[in-house]
C-alpha positions as CSV (number, residue, x, y, z in Angstrom):
1,M,-44.9,63.1,-93.2
2,E,-41.1,64.7,-92.1
3,Y,-41.4,66.1,-88.8
4,L,-38.2,68.6,-88.5
5,I,-36.8,70.1,-85.4
6,C,-35.2,73.3,-85.3
7,D,-34.5,76.6,-83.1
8,V,-35.0,79.3,-86.4
9,A,-38.1,78.5,-88.8
10,V,-38.0,81.1,-92.0
11,I,-41.5,80.7,-93.5
12,G,-40.8,82.2,-97.0
13,G,-37.5,82.5,-99.4
14,S,-38.5,86.4,-100.3
15,L,-35.4,88.7,-99.7
16,G,-36.6,89.1,-96.3
17,G,-36.5,85.6,-95.7
18,V,-32.8,85.0,-96.6
19,A,-31.4,87.7,-94.8
20,A,-33.8,86.3,-91.5
21,A,-32.1,82.5,-92.2
22,L,-28.8,84.1,-92.6
23,A,-28.4,86.7,-89.1
24,A,-29.9,83.3,-87.4
25,C,-26.9,81.0,-89.2
26,D,-24.4,83.3,-88.3
27,A,-25.5,83.3,-84.7
28,G,-24.9,79.6,-84.4
29,M,-28.8,79.0,-84.4
30,N,-29.9,75.4,-86.9
31,V,-32.4,76.9,-89.1
32,I,-35.3,76.0,-91.7
33,L,-35.5,78.0,-94.4
34,T,-38.8,77.1,-96.8
35,E,-40.0,78.7,-100.1
36,A,-42.8,78.4,-102.2
37,T,-41.4,78.1,-105.6
38,D,-38.0,76.8,-106.5
39,W,-35.7,79.8,-106.3
40,L,-35.1,82.4,-103.0
41,G,-34.8,85.2,-103.4
42,G,-38.1,86.5,-103.9
43,Q,-38.0,90.2,-105.2
44,I,-34.3,90.2,-106.8
45,S,-35.5,86.3,-108.2
46,S,-38.2,84.8,-108.5
47,Q,-40.6,87.8,-109.0
48,G,-38.1,89.1,-111.6
49,V,-37.7,92.7,-110.3
50,S,-33.7,92.2,-110.4
51,A,-33.0,96.2,-110.3
52,L,-33.0,97.6,-106.8
53,D,-35.0,99.8,-105.7
54,E,-33.0,102.5,-103.2
55,H,-31.7,105.5,-102.1
56,R,-28.7,107.6,-103.5
57,Y,-26.9,107.1,-100.6
58,I,-27.1,103.3,-100.9
59,E,-23.2,102.7,-102.7
60,T,-21.6,103.9,-99.0
61,F,-24.1,104.3,-96.2
62,G,-28.2,103.0,-95.6
63,G,-27.4,98.6,-96.5
64,T,-26.0,96.2,-93.7
65,A,-22.7,94.5,-94.5
66,R,-24.5,91.5,-95.8
67,Y,-27.0,93.4,-98.3
68,Y,-23.7,95.1,-99.3
69,R,-22.4,91.4,-99.5
70,L,-25.0,90.7,-101.7
71,R,-24.5,93.3,-104.1
72,E,-20.8,93.3,-104.6
73,R,-21.5,89.2,-105.0
74,I,-23.5,90.0,-107.5
75,R,-21.6,92.7,-109.2
76,A,-18.7,89.7,-109.5
77,L,-20.8,86.9,-110.6
78,T,-22.0,89.6,-113.7
79,R,-18.6,89.9,-114.1
80,R,-17.7,86.1,-114.1
81,A,-20.2,85.8,-116.9
82,Y,-19.7,88.5,-119.0
83,P,-16.0,88.6,-119.3
84,H,-15.9,92.3,-120.7
85,A,-17.7,93.9,-118.2
86,P,-15.7,96.6,-116.6
87,A,-14.9,97.3,-112.6
88,T,-16.5,100.5,-112.7
89,M,-19.2,102.7,-114.4
90,P,-17.5,105.0,-116.8
91,N,-17.9,108.0,-114.6
92,G,-16.3,105.8,-111.9
93,A,-19.5,105.1,-109.7
94,P,-19.8,101.2,-109.3
95,L,-20.6,98.9,-111.8
96,N,-24.3,99.2,-113.0
97,P,-24.5,96.1,-115.2
98,G,-27.8,97.2,-116.9
99,D,-27.0,100.9,-116.7
100,G,-31.1,100.9,-115.9
101,W,-32.1,104.9,-114.7
102,V,-34.1,103.4,-112.0
103,S,-31.4,101.8,-109.2
104,A,-27.6,102.2,-108.9
105,L,-27.6,98.1,-109.8
106,C,-29.8,97.0,-112.6
107,F,-28.9,93.2,-113.3
108,E,-29.8,89.5,-114.4
109,P,-32.4,87.7,-111.4
110,R,-29.3,84.7,-112.3
111,F,-27.3,86.6,-110.6
112,G,-29.3,87.4,-107.8
113,L,-30.1,84.0,-107.1
114,E,-26.6,82.9,-107.2
115,A,-25.6,85.5,-105.2
116,I,-27.9,84.0,-102.5
117,Q,-26.6,80.6,-102.9
118,E,-23.2,82.0,-102.7
119,L,-24.2,83.3,-99.0
120,L,-25.9,80.2,-98.2
121,A,-23.7,78.2,-99.5
122,P,-21.3,77.2,-95.8
123,H,-24.4,77.2,-93.7
124,L,-25.5,74.7,-96.0
125,E,-22.6,72.7,-96.1
126,S,-22.5,72.7,-92.1
127,E,-25.6,71.3,-91.7
128,R,-27.3,74.4,-89.7
129,L,-29.0,75.2,-92.7
130,R,-31.9,73.3,-94.5
131,V,-33.6,74.9,-97.4
132,L,-37.0,73.3,-98.2
133,L,-38.1,74.6,-101.9
134,E,-41.4,74.0,-103.6
135,H,-43.2,74.3,-99.8
136,T,-46.2,76.1,-98.8
137,P,-47.2,76.2,-95.2
138,I,-51.1,75.0,-95.2
139,A,-51.4,74.6,-91.1
140,A,-49.7,76.0,-88.1
141,L,-50.6,74.3,-84.5
142,V,-50.5,77.1,-81.6
143,E,-50.9,76.4,-78.1
144,G,-51.5,79.4,-75.8
145,D,-49.8,82.3,-76.7
146,K,-46.5,80.4,-78.5
147,V,-46.4,78.1,-82.6
148,Q,-45.5,75.5,-81.8
149,T,-45.3,73.9,-85.1
150,V,-46.3,74.5,-88.9
151,T,-47.0,72.1,-91.2
152,L,-46.4,72.9,-95.3
153,K,-46.9,70.8,-98.1
154,A,-45.6,70.1,-101.7
155,A,-45.7,67.9,-104.4
156,D,-45.0,64.7,-103.0
157,E,-44.7,65.1,-98.9
158,T,-45.9,66.8,-96.0
159,V,-43.9,68.4,-93.5
160,V,-43.9,69.4,-90.3
161,V,-41.4,71.9,-88.9
162,A,-41.1,72.7,-84.8
163,A,-39.3,75.4,-83.7
164,R,-38.1,77.9,-80.8
165,Y,-39.4,80.3,-83.2
166,F,-41.0,81.2,-86.3
167,L,-40.1,83.9,-88.7
168,D,-43.3,84.9,-91.6
169,A,-41.0,85.5,-94.5
170,T,-44.0,84.8,-96.4
171,E,-45.0,87.2,-99.6
172,L,-48.3,87.7,-98.6
173,G,-47.9,87.1,-94.5
174,D,-49.8,83.9,-95.2
175,L,-48.5,82.8,-91.1
176,L,-50.6,85.3,-89.6
177,P,-54.3,83.5,-90.7
178,L,-52.8,79.8,-90.2
179,T,-51.8,80.9,-86.8
180,G,-54.6,82.9,-85.9
181,A,-52.5,86.1,-85.4
182,A,-54.1,89.8,-86.0
183,Y,-53.5,91.5,-88.9
184,V,-54.9,94.0,-91.1
185,T,-55.2,94.4,-95.4
186,G,-55.8,96.9,-97.4
187,A,-56.5,100.8,-96.1
188,E,-57.2,102.3,-92.9
189,A,-59.4,105.2,-92.3
190,R,-58.1,108.2,-91.2
191,A,-59.4,108.8,-88.5
192,E,-57.9,106.1,-87.0
193,T,-54.2,106.7,-88.2
194,G,-54.1,110.2,-88.2
195,E,-52.2,110.1,-91.1
196,P,-53.0,113.4,-94.2
197,Q,-52.9,111.2,-97.5
198,A,-55.4,108.0,-96.0
199,E,-58.9,107.2,-96.7
200,A,-62.0,108.6,-95.0
201,D,-63.0,105.2,-94.7
202,A,-61.4,102.1,-93.6
203,N,-61.4,99.5,-96.7
204,P,-59.3,96.2,-96.2
205,Q,-59.7,95.4,-100.2
206,T,-57.9,99.2,-101.7
207,V,-54.2,96.7,-101.6
208,Q,-51.8,97.7,-104.4
209,G,-51.9,95.9,-107.2
210,F,-49.4,93.6,-108.1
211,T,-47.2,92.2,-110.9
212,S,-46.2,90.0,-113.3
213,C,-43.2,91.2,-114.6
214,F,-41.2,89.6,-117.8
215,F,-37.7,89.9,-119.8
216,V,-37.1,91.1,-123.2
217,E,-34.7,91.2,-125.2
218,F,-34.0,93.8,-128.8
219,R,-32.8,92.5,-131.9
220,P,-33.0,94.7,-134.2
221,G,-33.7,93.3,-138.1
222,E,-36.2,90.5,-136.4
223,N,-39.8,89.6,-135.7
224,H,-40.7,88.1,-132.2
225,I,-44.3,89.5,-132.4
226,I,-46.2,86.4,-129.7
227,A,-50.0,85.9,-130.4
228,P,-52.3,88.4,-128.7
229,P,-53.4,86.5,-125.3
230,A,-57.6,86.0,-124.5
231,D,-59.2,89.4,-123.8
232,Y,-56.5,91.6,-125.4
233,A,-58.7,94.8,-126.4
234,R,-60.3,94.7,-123.3
235,L,-56.6,94.3,-121.9
236,R,-55.1,97.1,-123.6
237,D,-58.5,99.6,-123.6
238,T,-58.9,99.3,-120.0
239,R,-55.5,99.2,-118.0
240,P,-54.6,100.9,-120.7
241,Y,-52.1,100.2,-122.6
242,T,-49.6,103.6,-122.7
243,L,-46.4,104.6,-122.8
244,R,-48.3,108.2,-121.9
245,L,-48.3,108.4,-118.2
246,Q,-49.3,111.0,-115.7
247,K,-48.0,112.1,-112.2
248,P,-50.8,111.3,-109.2
249,D,-51.5,115.4,-109.7
250,G,-52.3,114.5,-113.3
251,T,-49.3,116.5,-114.5
252,P,-48.5,115.0,-117.6
253,H,-45.6,112.8,-117.5
254,P,-45.0,110.8,-120.8
255,F,-42.0,108.7,-122.4
256,N,-40.4,107.6,-125.5
257,F,-39.0,104.2,-126.3
258,F,-35.8,104.4,-127.4
259,T,-35.2,108.3,-126.4
260,Q,-35.9,110.9,-124.6
261,S,-39.2,112.7,-123.7
262,E,-40.5,116.0,-124.8
263,T,-40.4,117.0,-121.0
264,G,-37.0,115.5,-120.6
265,N,-38.0,111.9,-119.3
266,P,-35.2,109.0,-120.0
267,P,-36.3,106.4,-122.5
268,F,-38.8,103.3,-121.3
269,W,-35.9,101.2,-122.9
270,T,-33.3,102.3,-120.3
271,Y,-35.6,102.3,-117.4
272,R,-34.9,98.7,-116.1
273,R,-32.6,97.7,-118.5
274,V,-31.2,94.8,-116.8
275,R,-28.3,94.1,-119.5
276,S,-26.6,97.0,-121.5
277,S,-24.7,95.2,-124.3
278,A,-23.0,98.4,-125.0
279,L,-21.0,98.6,-121.0
280,I,-20.5,94.7,-120.4
281,A,-21.4,92.4,-124.0
282,P,-20.2,94.1,-127.0
283,A,-21.9,90.6,-128.8
284,E,-24.7,90.6,-126.9
285,T,-28.2,92.3,-127.3
286,D,-30.3,94.9,-124.3
287,I,-32.1,93.0,-122.4
288,A,-34.9,94.8,-120.0
289,L,-37.2,93.7,-117.3
290,I,-41.0,95.3,-118.0
291,N,-42.5,96.5,-114.6
292,W,-45.0,99.2,-116.0
293,E,-48.0,100.4,-114.7
294,S,-49.2,99.3,-117.7
295,N,-48.9,95.8,-116.9
296,D,-49.8,96.5,-112.9
297,Y,-52.7,94.6,-112.2
298,P,-55.5,96.3,-110.4
299,W,-58.5,94.6,-110.5
300,G,-58.8,91.9,-107.9
301,N,-57.1,91.5,-104.3
302,L,-55.0,88.0,-103.6
303,L,-54.8,88.1,-99.7
304,D,-57.9,86.0,-98.3
305,A,-59.0,85.2,-102.1
306,P,-59.8,81.6,-102.2
307,P,-57.3,79.4,-104.2
308,D,-59.2,78.8,-107.2
309,E,-59.7,82.9,-107.3
310,Q,-56.1,83.9,-106.7
311,A,-55.6,81.3,-109.8
312,R,-58.1,83.4,-111.5
313,M,-56.6,87.6,-110.9
314,I,-53.1,85.5,-111.4
315,D,-53.8,84.4,-114.9
316,E,-55.9,87.4,-115.8
317,A,-52.6,89.2,-114.5
318,K,-50.2,87.6,-117.1
319,R,-52.7,87.7,-119.6
320,L,-52.1,91.5,-118.9
321,S,-48.2,91.2,-119.0
322,L,-48.5,89.6,-122.4
323,G,-50.9,91.9,-123.6
324,F,-49.2,95.1,-122.4
325,L,-46.1,93.0,-124.9
326,H,-47.7,92.5,-128.0
327,W,-48.9,95.8,-127.9
328,L,-45.1,97.2,-127.5
329,Q,-44.3,95.1,-130.6
330,T,-47.0,95.8,-132.2
331,E,-49.2,99.2,-131.3
332,V,-46.9,101.6,-129.2
333,P,-45.4,104.5,-131.4
334,R,-42.5,104.6,-133.1
335,D,-39.8,107.0,-132.0
336,D,-38.5,107.0,-135.3
337,D,-41.7,108.5,-137.1
338,G,-40.9,111.2,-136.0
339,S,-43.7,111.7,-133.4
340,P,-44.9,110.5,-130.4
341,E,-48.4,110.5,-131.3
342,L,-50.3,107.9,-132.7
343,A,-51.0,109.2,-136.1
344,A,-48.4,107.3,-137.9
345,G,-49.6,104.1,-140.1
346,P,-49.5,100.7,-138.6
347,A,-46.2,100.3,-140.5
348,R,-44.7,102.8,-138.0
349,R,-46.0,101.3,-134.8
350,G,-44.2,98.4,-132.3
351,Y,-41.2,96.8,-132.2
352,P,-41.8,93.4,-133.5
353,E,-37.7,93.3,-132.8
354,L,-39.0,93.0,-129.3
355,R,-38.6,89.0,-127.9
356,L,-39.3,87.5,-124.5
357,R,-36.6,85.7,-122.5
358,P,-37.9,82.7,-120.6
359,D,-34.8,81.8,-120.0
360,I,-34.4,84.7,-118.3
361,T,-37.9,84.1,-115.8
362,G,-36.5,79.8,-115.9
363,T,-40.8,79.7,-116.9
364,S,-41.9,78.5,-119.7
365,D,-44.3,81.0,-120.3
366,G,-41.6,83.7,-119.9
367,L,-43.5,85.5,-116.9
368,A,-41.9,85.9,-113.6
369,K,-42.3,82.1,-111.4
370,F,-44.2,84.5,-109.0
371,P,-46.1,88.0,-109.2
372,Y,-44.2,90.7,-107.4
373,I,-46.3,91.3,-104.7
374,R,-46.2,95.2,-103.4
375,E,-48.9,94.6,-100.3
376,S,-48.9,92.1,-97.5
377,R,-51.2,91.2,-95.0
378,R,-50.1,93.7,-92.2
379,I,-50.0,92.5,-88.6
380,L,-51.4,94.2,-85.7
381,A,-47.9,95.7,-84.3
382,R,-46.5,96.8,-80.9
383,K,-45.5,99.7,-82.5
384,R,-47.7,100.8,-86.4
385,I,-45.1,103.3,-88.3
386,L,-47.4,106.4,-89.4
387,E,-47.0,108.7,-92.6
388,Q,-47.0,111.5,-90.2
389,E,-43.3,110.0,-88.9
390,I,-41.7,109.6,-91.7
391,S,-43.2,112.5,-94.1
392,A,-41.0,115.0,-95.0
393,Y,-44.0,117.8,-95.0
394,Q,-44.3,116.3,-91.2
395,Q,-41.0,116.0,-90.3
396,P,-38.5,118.9,-89.5
397,G,-34.7,118.4,-90.2
398,A,-32.9,116.1,-92.1
399,R,-34.3,112.7,-90.7
400,A,-37.6,110.8,-89.9
401,A,-39.0,110.9,-86.3
402,H,-36.1,109.1,-83.9
403,F,-37.0,105.4,-83.0
404,P,-35.8,104.7,-80.4
405,D,-35.8,100.7,-80.6
406,S,-34.2,100.7,-84.0
407,V,-32.8,98.0,-85.4
408,G,-32.0,99.2,-89.1
409,V,-32.6,101.7,-91.5
410,G,-34.5,102.6,-94.9
411,W,-35.4,105.5,-97.2
412,Y,-37.5,105.5,-100.2
413,S,-40.5,107.8,-101.3
414,I,-44.1,106.1,-100.1
415,D,-44.6,105.0,-103.4
416,V,-48.7,103.6,-103.6
417,H,-49.9,102.3,-107.0
418,S,-53.1,101.5,-108.2
419,C,-55.4,99.8,-105.9
420,V,-58.0,97.4,-105.3
421,G,-61.3,99.4,-106.7
422,N,-59.0,102.6,-106.0
423,P,-56.6,103.8,-109.2
424,R,-55.4,107.2,-107.1
425,S,-52.1,106.4,-106.7
426,L,-49.2,108.3,-104.3
427,F,-45.8,109.5,-104.3
428,A,-44.9,111.2,-101.3
429,P,-41.5,112.3,-100.4
430,T,-40.0,111.0,-97.0
431,R,-37.3,111.8,-94.3
432,P,-34.6,108.7,-94.1
433,F,-36.2,106.3,-91.7
434,Q,-35.7,104.2,-89.0
435,I,-37.4,100.7,-88.4
436,P,-38.4,100.8,-84.7
437,L,-38.6,96.9,-83.1
438,G,-42.0,96.9,-81.9
439,A,-43.1,96.9,-86.0
440,L,-41.7,93.8,-86.0
441,L,-43.4,92.1,-82.5
442,P,-47.1,91.1,-82.9
443,R,-49.6,91.7,-80.0
444,T,-50.5,88.3,-79.4
445,L,-48.0,85.1,-80.2
446,A,-44.8,85.5,-78.1
447,N,-42.4,83.3,-80.9
448,L,-43.7,84.7,-84.5
449,L,-41.6,87.5,-86.3
450,A,-42.7,89.5,-88.5
451,A,-39.5,89.7,-92.0
452,C,-41.3,90.9,-94.5
453,K,-43.3,93.2,-95.8
454,N,-46.2,92.3,-93.0
455,L,-44.6,94.5,-90.7
456,G,-46.5,96.7,-88.6
457,V,-46.7,99.6,-90.9
458,T,-50.1,101.3,-92.5
459,H,-51.5,101.6,-96.2
460,I,-49.7,104.4,-97.0
461,T,-46.1,103.5,-94.7
462,N,-45.8,100.1,-96.7
463,G,-45.1,102.0,-99.5
464,A,-42.1,103.0,-98.4
465,Y,-40.7,100.3,-96.8
466,R,-41.5,97.6,-98.6
467,L,-38.3,98.2,-100.8
468,H,-35.2,95.6,-101.4
469,P,-32.8,97.0,-99.0
470,V,-35.2,97.7,-96.1
471,E,-37.3,94.7,-96.5
472,W,-33.4,92.7,-96.7
473,N,-32.8,94.8,-93.0
474,I,-36.4,93.6,-91.5
475,G,-35.7,90.0,-92.4
476,E,-32.1,90.3,-91.0
477,A,-33.4,91.7,-87.5
478,A,-36.0,89.4,-87.4
479,G,-33.8,86.4,-87.4
480,A,-30.6,88.6,-85.4
481,L,-33.6,89.1,-83.1
482,A,-34.2,85.1,-82.6
483,A,-31.0,83.9,-82.1
484,F,-30.4,86.8,-79.3
485,C,-33.5,85.7,-77.4
486,I,-32.8,81.9,-77.5
487,C,-28.9,83.2,-76.6
488,R,-30.4,85.0,-73.3
489,A,-33.3,83.3,-72.6
490,C,-35.5,86.3,-72.8
491,T,-38.5,87.2,-75.3
492,P,-39.3,89.9,-78.0
493,E,-41.1,91.5,-76.1
494,Q,-39.4,92.1,-73.3
495,V,-36.2,93.3,-75.0
496,W,-38.9,95.8,-76.6
497,A,-40.1,96.5,-72.9
498,S,-37.2,98.1,-71.9
499,R,-36.6,100.5,-73.9
500,V,-38.4,102.8,-71.3
501,Q,-35.4,101.7,-69.0
502,P,-32.5,103.8,-68.7
503,G,-29.3,103.1,-68.4
504,L,-26.5,100.5,-71.5
505,A,-27.9,97.9,-69.7
506,T,-31.0,97.1,-71.1
507,L,-32.1,94.2,-73.0
508,L,-32.5,96.5,-75.8
509,R,-29.6,98.5,-75.9
510,H,-27.5,94.9,-75.7
511,F,-29.2,93.5,-78.8
512,Q,-29.0,97.1,-80.5
513,R,-25.0,96.8,-79.5
514,D,-25.2,93.0,-81.7
515,L,-27.1,94.4,-84.9
516,I,-24.1,97.2,-85.1
517,Q,-21.3,94.7,-84.4
518,Q,-23.1,93.0,-87.1
519,G,-23.2,96.2,-89.6
520,I,-26.3,97.3,-89.3
521,P,-26.8,100.9,-88.9
522,L,-29.3,102.2,-86.7
523,G,-29.2,105.8,-87.0
524,W,-28.6,108.3,-90.0
525,A,-25.2,109.3,-90.3
526,V,-23.6,109.3,-93.5
527,D,-20.2,110.5,-93.5
528,V,-19.6,108.0,-90.7
529,P,-20.2,104.6,-92.8
530,L,-19.6,100.6,-91.8
531,G,-15.7,100.5,-91.8
532,H,-15.1,104.2,-90.1
533,E,-13.5,103.9,-86.3
534,L,-16.5,105.2,-85.0
535,F,-19.1,104.0,-86.7
536,Y,-20.1,101.5,-83.8
537,G,-20.0,104.4,-80.7
538,T,-21.7,107.0,-83.4
539,Q,-24.6,104.7,-84.4
540,M,-24.9,103.4,-80.2
541,L,-25.1,107.1,-79.7
542,L,-27.9,107.4,-82.2
543,A,-29.6,104.4,-81.0
544,Q,-29.6,106.0,-77.1
545,S,-30.8,109.4,-78.0
546,G,-30.9,110.1,-81.3
547,I,-30.4,113.9,-82.4
548,P,-32.2,116.4,-80.9
549,S,-33.7,119.7,-82.6
550,G,-32.4,123.1,-82.6
551,C,-28.9,122.5,-83.5
552,E,-26.8,121.8,-86.7
553,R,-26.4,118.2,-87.0
554,F,-30.6,117.7,-86.8
555,E,-30.6,119.7,-90.2
556,G,-28.4,117.6,-92.4
557,L,-27.4,113.7,-92.1
558,E,-23.4,114.7,-91.9
559,I,-22.7,113.9,-88.2
560,N,-19.2,115.7,-88.8
561,P,-17.8,114.2,-85.9
562,T,-14.9,116.5,-84.9
563,K,-17.3,119.9,-84.7
564,S,-18.0,120.9,-81.1
565,L,-21.5,119.9,-79.6
566,S,-24.1,122.1,-79.4
567,G,-25.2,123.1,-75.6
568,V,-28.9,121.1,-76.2
569,E,-26.8,117.7,-77.3
570,S,-24.4,118.2,-74.6
571,A,-27.5,118.0,-72.7
572,C,-28.8,115.3,-74.3
573,L,-26.3,112.9,-74.2
574,Q,-26.0,113.6,-70.5
575,A,-29.0,112.9,-70.0
576,A,-28.5,109.8,-71.5
577,G,-24.7,109.5,-68.9
578,I,-22.4,110.1,-71.1
579,D,-20.8,113.3,-69.5
580,S,-17.6,115.9,-70.1
581,A,-17.9,115.2,-74.1
582,R,-16.4,118.3,-76.5
583,S,-17.2,116.8,-79.8
584,W,-19.4,114.5,-81.2
585,Q,-15.9,112.2,-82.2
586,D,-15.1,112.4,-77.8
587,A,-19.0,111.4,-77.2
588,A,-18.7,108.4,-79.5
589,R,-15.5,107.0,-78.2
590,R,-16.5,107.3,-74.7
591,I,-19.7,105.6,-75.3
592,S,-17.5,102.6,-76.9
593,T,-15.3,102.7,-73.8
594,M,-18.6,102.2,-71.6
595,L,-20.1,99.8,-73.7
596,T,-16.4,97.4,-74.1
């Protein structure tokens, strides 16, 4: 047994875990980062979801400086591997190696993994960071309101980690039951949360389905049909396997494989394509990620299931995915038969040219190393984020509800896939939102922080906070908070509690100032991006008071900093201690001077 001591222990090498480790290391902390698989990166690597779920402003606003460095390294690594890759897309947009239409950045998982390794390399070289791969948490020692140690098991060793702060960045929230932290799973009742789309009754088993992702290439003229998995007919017919989808309201939403559908939907093949041969590799073939409704697994809940039951569900999910591939190879209607229906003869069904690529997932079966997890255990937090606070139907103006304790931003629709025992899916618009600090803090344990999808969201709002850039920001804020509290000799609860104190000298305002200086936006101002001379002042203004209703800036995401302040804005800023400013620009400069 090995015994290790550090300032910050990040348990789980998810996307949020990597961001947490980077933020803590950059602040001078000694960090241990653990991961259950042999690949860091979670969604973008070991889970295979290397087509980033982002928003339309992401190239210029809505991500953190570290997240942008990750994206740029992925693009640089792609260009290094494919010398023919252009600097930009034909329309001048930043390079999207797969030219997939679901995302502005679709790439092979190896580039995500390599980008993470490059970002972590300086801290590994300085020995500030230690990474423990293939280590799974199995126990925790808690005394009073503090976690003292976490025990991890590897194939040939047991490691006990002692730290001042523990960050749970596991995909399933594994530290929560081990530490005795209060948590919830599944769906809350409408009477409890007041959420319009919540179910009438709570059900801890109503958890979003997970997916065993895989990658295929298209090799014209070749035959790569795999054998059907055990119980293929049941899997095919029960799920079912289809490209003829329906929207949550029942409206037909069909896709063809290579061509536009009759309703105008783009091709299935280019949906999550991660390598476009025409764009970056003329001598190669296209490669696509298969993460589709037909291989979502909604028949079992991994959370709190015994290990043998978890193994059974993961095995069935893998067979579900391999069965979907076999169906695509042998039964899907071909576009070239002139009809999307199943009326063509057997020779016109299926694409045997699809070849499974185990080398891309780094596995023998060709499936991702770990299931793509959409819903985790969730802490009972100091602050729980509710649907009505972010929904476009409940929130007037351009932004979601203002959180004065914001530690970051995000934007994605409420996207809830089919759940265990509930086939209903949700896809509802949101306003660009913030990440409140209180959602990262458990109600009891003082030195445990949420750093992944296990923060204080509901079953519904998890559907908007689980995506790549938001998870990264959650982890980054958690890592920065642990470092801040160590340096300031304070607690996360004290930082959060100071949100009700007036003025700019509170612990929360100091922490928010640190985040902004690290390139983490706290509010939405799409025309004042990172690098803008007013970014710092603008973000402090947004953190301090938000945008009041009844003014032009409330109705749009642009700040228009040279425009005059309205009466309601001036009054709001005066209440925050910022007097005599005529424009937003004046106020931003004034608050910057006050903080200096």
